[in-house]
N, C-alpha and C positions, 0 to 999 in steps of 0.2 A: 466526416470521420470523427469518431469519438476521441476525446482528449484522454480519457482513462477508462478502464473497466473497473467496476466495483461489484463485489459479491458480499451479500449479507447472509449469515447462517445463524439461526437461533438454536440454542441448546439450553433448556431450562431457563435459568436466570441470565445466562451469558448471551451476548450478541457479539459475534465475530464478524469484522469487516475486513476484507482483503481488497486492496486497490493497487493497480499499477498503471503506469503510463501505457497508453494503448500500443505504442510501437514496440514495447517490451514483451508483450504477451507471446508465449511460446518460445521465447529466446533463451539461450543459455549465456549467462554473463560470466566471463573469465576475469581473472585479475584479483582474485582473493585466494584464500587458502584452498578452497575447493570451488569448482564450478557451481554456479547458483542457477537453477532452472526456474524461470518464471512460468510455472506450470499452468496450462490451460484448465486443468481439473481443479486447481485451487483458486486461481485468479479470475478466470473467465466468468463474468457476471453480466450485468447490464452495462452497455456503453453509456457513458455519462460525461457531463462536464466536470471540471474540477470542483466547482461550487456544490453540485449535487453530491459528489463523492464526499466532500467535507461534511456535509449535513448528515450523511450516514455515519461517518467516522465519529462525529460528536456524540452519537447515541450508543457507540460501541463500548463494550467492556474489554474487548480485545481487538486491536487492530494491527494490521500487517501491511505496510506501505512500501512500494518499490517504484523508484523512478524520480527524476529531477522535478518534474512538474507537480506530482502529488506531495512529495515529501516537502518541498520548499513551500507550498501553500499551507500545509499542516503546521509548519514552523511559524509562518506569518500569522496564522490564526491562534497561535499559543497552544495548539493541540499536542505538538511534539517539541521537545527541547533539542537544541543542537547537540547536546552531549549524548543523546539517544541514537544518533545517526552513525551507521557504519557505511563504508564505502566498498562496494563490490567493483573494483576497478574504479571507474569514474561515476558509477551509478549509486546513488544513495538509497539506503534501506533503513526502515525504522519500524519498531514494534512498540506497542504500548498496551499495558495490562492494568485495568483498574480493579482493585480488590475491594 
């Protein structure tokens, strides 16, 4: 089984990378202001290891990460700062935009 799903979309100069822990794909996360859907349409890309996903995230101008596995790894690599994380119940979510 894949550790995460990672999807890369290129639009002009921008590279969007969406990654989520595999077990969250298609789930609705409760415990925040509104339910958060880890949409298959947005997050389903290639099954990958966390390391493969981080390589894609490093090239992104915009990234959207959901799940303990991928968010913690991005923090450890210095890609995401702790202050950028919000928690959807107990599930971490982080976004990063490089201008």
